[in-house]
C-alpha atoms as one frame of an Amber mdcrd trajectory, in Angstrom:
protein
   8.882  42.586   4.907  10.465  39.212   4.250  10.113  37.832   0.778   7.670
  34.943   0.530   8.805  31.702  -1.023   6.611  30.102  -3.719   5.282  27.402
  -1.421   4.273  30.089   1.104   2.100  31.925  -1.391  -1.495  31.523  -0.215
  -4.822  33.206  -0.666  -4.590  34.537   2.898  -1.310  36.257   2.082  -2.857
  37.815  -1.010  -5.884  39.042   0.924  -3.617  40.538   3.593  -1.777  42.533
   0.956   1.420  40.521   1.287   1.177  39.037  -2.200   0.095  40.906  -5.335
  -2.627  39.286  -7.390  -0.473  39.405 -10.484   2.331  37.470  -8.763  -0.075
  34.791  -7.590  -1.557  34.500 -11.068   1.896  34.292 -12.599   2.824  31.481
 -10.227  -0.248  29.521 -11.200   0.349  30.093 -14.897   3.988  29.029 -14.652
   3.265  25.413 -13.667   0.494  25.245 -16.282   3.003  26.300 -18.926   5.495
  23.700 -17.660   2.731  21.098 -17.714   1.856  21.857 -21.337   5.499  21.584
 -22.284   5.858  18.296 -20.434   5.301  15.842 -23.264   5.464  12.792 -21.034
   2.482  13.930 -18.963   0.557  14.905 -22.088   1.215  11.520 -23.701   0.176
   9.706 -20.525  -3.001  11.763 -20.207  -3.817  11.121 -23.875  -3.465   7.371
 -23.361  -5.691   7.483 -20.266  -8.303   9.490 -22.187  -8.189   6.954 -25.008
  -8.644   4.050 -22.577 -11.594   5.802 -20.912 -13.259   6.372 -24.287 -12.404
   2.824 -25.368 -13.988   1.285 -22.266 -17.028   3.511 -21.743 -17.879   4.786
 -25.225 -16.592   1.793 -27.199 -19.409  -0.618 -26.192 -21.949   1.809 -27.656
 -20.062   1.968 -30.956 -19.115  -1.721 -31.055 -21.844  -3.592 -29.104 -21.338
  -7.242 -28.225 -23.140  -9.783 -26.062 -21.022 -10.485 -22.964 -23.665 -12.500
 -21.092 -24.980 -15.291 -23.345 -22.402 -17.835 -24.462 -21.997 -18.653 -28.147
 -20.926 -22.280 -28.590 -20.479 -21.882 -32.347 -17.819 -19.201 -31.838 -15.713
 -20.822 -29.099 -11.962 -20.090 -29.425 -12.370 -18.480 -32.847  -9.244 -16.859
 -34.245  -9.202 -13.126 -35.059 -11.301 -12.366 -38.115 -13.336  -9.591 -39.680
 -16.344 -10.503 -37.538 -14.239 -10.815 -34.362 -11.143  -8.600 -34.728  -9.493
 -10.067 -31.625 -11.116 -13.493 -31.753 -13.305 -15.108 -29.102 -12.653 -16.867
 -25.801 -13.562 -20.275 -24.428 -17.195 -19.241 -23.968 -17.573 -17.653 -27.379
 -17.407 -14.086 -26.078 -16.001 -11.436 -28.400 -12.569 -10.497 -26.998 -12.654
  -6.893 -28.222 -16.025  -6.240 -26.624 -14.891  -8.040 -23.478 -11.833  -5.787
 -23.230 -14.093  -2.741 -23.299 -16.459  -4.052 -20.631 -13.620  -5.420 -18.495
 -11.813  -2.094 -18.596 -14.795  -0.347 -17.035 -14.477  -2.169 -13.727 -10.676
  -1.841 -13.784 -10.833   1.938 -14.201 -13.744   2.404 -11.806 -12.157   0.399
  -9.008  -8.695   1.822  -9.712  -9.799   5.460  -9.626 -12.148   5.054  -6.651
  -9.633   3.069  -4.588  -6.904   5.603  -5.377  -9.145   8.488  -4.321 -10.220
   6.811  -1.077  -6.722   5.679  -0.128  -5.261   9.104  -0.928  -7.830  10.905
   1.228  -7.271   8.546   4.163  -3.498   8.668   3.805  -3.364  12.460   3.480
  -5.480  13.072   6.583  -3.683  10.389   8.620  -0.183  11.509   7.677  -0.920
  15.206   8.107  -2.483  14.761  11.533   0.417  12.568  12.676   3.062  14.990
  11.420   1.385  18.042  12.912   0.629  16.444  16.281   4.118  15.046  16.824
   5.183  13.369  20.024   3.366  10.296  21.286   0.454  10.735  18.864   2.814
  10.749  15.885   4.737   7.751  17.213   1.598   5.647  17.778  -0.010   6.545
  14.443   3.120   5.811  12.433   3.809   2.556  14.270   0.371   1.428  13.108
   1.391   2.300   9.556   4.723   0.495   9.927   2.980  -2.572  11.326   0.578
  -2.760   8.387   3.393  -2.175   5.914   5.228  -5.150   7.423   2.398  -7.431
   6.307   2.794  -8.499   2.647   0.209  -6.600   0.606  -0.878  -9.657  -1.365
  -1.439 -11.685   1.815  -3.505  -8.895   3.369  -5.524  -8.526   0.166  -6.216
 -12.255  -0.022  -7.264 -12.328   3.631  -9.646  -9.389   3.290 -11.048 -10.545
  -0.050 -11.789 -13.996   1.406 -13.807 -12.516   4.286 -16.256 -10.395   2.303
 -18.227 -11.294  -0.783 -16.487  -9.477  -3.613 -18.352  -6.651  -5.314 -17.243
  -3.284  -6.630 -17.632  -1.415  -3.328 -15.942  -4.181  -1.337 -12.957  -4.351
  -3.684 -12.550  -0.578  -3.495 -12.422  -0.733   0.307 -10.151  -3.798   0.365
  -7.619  -2.227  -2.008  -7.778   1.094  -0.120  -6.944  -0.676   3.153  -3.614
  -1.661   1.614  -2.964   1.431  -0.518  -3.409   4.279   2.012  -0.194   3.484
   3.879   2.209   4.982   1.333   0.492   8.404   1.038   0.280   8.504   4.835
   4.068   8.224   5.125   4.631  10.748   2.347   2.297  13.359   3.832   3.714
  12.863   7.293   7.137  13.756   5.903   5.722  16.771   4.044   3.969  17.944
   7.204   7.146  17.714   9.275   8.750  20.070   6.753   5.834  22.490   6.362
   4.834  22.804  10.012   7.970  24.788  10.867   7.479  27.327   8.075   6.945
  30.945   9.034   3.366  31.168   7.767   2.332  28.143   9.860   3.979  29.609
  12.943   2.170  32.893  12.245  -1.193  31.104  12.138  -0.432  29.459  15.486
   0.497  32.818  17.034  -2.782  34.320  15.809  -4.744  31.513  17.458  -5.452
  29.476  14.342  -6.786  25.978  14.924  -4.995  22.804  13.888  -7.870  22.088
  11.524  -7.223  25.349   9.697  -3.499  24.663   9.586  -4.064  21.215   8.086
  -6.727  22.004   5.497  -5.782  25.569   4.559  -1.999  25.664   4.798  -0.355
  22.233   4.878  -2.447  20.159   2.463  -2.693  22.913  -0.225   1.088  23.385
  -0.096   1.613  19.636  -0.443  -0.779  19.336  -3.378   2.053  18.475  -5.770
   3.043  15.423  -3.757  -0.605  14.421  -3.334  -1.435  14.581  -7.050   1.724
  12.755  -8.072   1.120   9.981  -5.574  -2.556   9.737  -6.527  -1.584   8.850
 -10.088   0.704   6.111  -8.826  -2.114   4.908  -6.578  -4.417   4.484  -9.582
  -1.810   2.367 -11.361  -1.182   0.271  -8.251  -4.917  -0.215  -7.641  -5.456
  -1.456 -11.202  -2.608  -3.942 -10.732  -3.972  -5.096  -7.369  -7.430  -5.633
  -8.849  -5.919  -7.554 -11.757  -3.964  -9.703  -9.297  -7.035 -10.491  -7.187
  -9.091 -11.294 -10.291  -6.319 -13.490 -11.656  -6.430 -15.485  -8.426 -10.204
 -15.811  -8.623 -11.050 -13.259  -5.911 -12.262 -10.482  -8.184 -15.770  -9.560
  -9.258 -18.071 -12.587  -9.647 -19.570 -13.586 -13.002 -21.029 -12.247 -15.203
 -18.791  -9.289 -14.345 -15.427  -9.302 -16.060 -12.172  -7.390 -15.876  -8.748
  -7.637 -17.424  -7.332  -9.758 -14.602 -10.012 -12.419 -14.920  -9.510 -12.428
 -18.694  -5.833 -13.199 -18.127  -6.713 -16.008 -15.738  -9.250 -17.562 -18.096
  -7.060 -17.177 -21.166  -4.020 -18.723 -19.528  -5.654 -22.133 -19.775  -5.750
 -21.789 -23.563  -2.383 -20.118 -24.124  -0.434 -23.332 -24.621  -3.059 -24.508
 -27.106  -2.101 -21.597 -29.358  -4.980 -19.272 -28.496  -2.710 -16.282 -27.800
  -5.477 -13.734 -28.417  -7.120 -14.725 -25.133  -4.138 -13.500 -23.068  -2.088
 -10.855 -24.828  -4.802  -8.211 -25.464  -5.862  -8.105 -21.795  -2.251  -8.061
 -20.622  -1.455  -5.265 -23.067  -4.383  -3.179 -21.804  -3.151  -3.542 -18.222
   0.417  -2.615 -19.144  -0.581   0.393 -21.261  -3.002   1.789 -18.664  -0.613
   1.350 -15.738   2.254   2.808 -17.757   0.125   5.831 -18.713  -0.741   6.662
 -15.098   2.895   6.190 -14.088   3.969   8.553 -16.879   1.531  11.182 -15.649
   2.673  10.845 -12.051   6.378  10.892 -12.854   6.152  13.894 -15.160   3.770
  15.869 -12.949   6.337  15.664 -10.174   8.335  18.480 -11.707   5.395  20.451
 -13.106   3.341  20.750  -9.926   5.955  20.881  -7.177   7.752  24.215  -7.443
  10.373  23.056  -4.959  11.878  20.681  -7.512  12.951  23.609  -9.614  11.923
  21.904 -12.869
């Protein structure tokens, strides 16, 4: 019997007696051990956890009114009462960062999930089908990639009234193209493997091949790209909000805080810009750290 490669290890092989349970368990434990030793991924995950707690738990610990304006506190410098100062409407900047981060993380995570699912299914189907179907599907992807992402985002955002669900869909329309190309390439590699050919010989359906054999064996690429998608989605939302096409008032996010604070930056009110910009940079950097470091921990073919 031919020796199975790590990426060919599946539950079906174990059930058929081709793969001992202990070997499968050892394979799963090995990447978990590498993940624990990967300090970059751990640091990135710790930062993401902190930002989630800061945005969703913080408002309960440090409540602030982000609806009613306070004229007496307009453009106040950082102080004991307002650690990061106030903005042009008298809103507490620290509390506004917490509330604004909620929409950034919600839209970023949801858009990344939706775009990853669409891209994975599209790319896998195209790669497995091949021929004319593959050519047509990927030409659609190439055509959309040729359109500048910012232009497409502005066009879509100007058509629909912006709300959380709409922004998730709009960002996903742009973001699914990259995972589609990645999974198409993975599928072209995996579809010629022996275990896929064996499934075809035994009469297995394309649906089973896609969802049981190809996608699970490309999970490393999917997870890595999903982390990058979250970072990109947060940046896209910040860009739309900065241009005034984000969530309408009284909703707030880090991008709109940057846009509003920019008007006061040259007057010396630095606290209205830098905290929001720092939150964006730290969060995006954390997700990029996770994605980059998970590349070696989850994909056994990298050999790291």
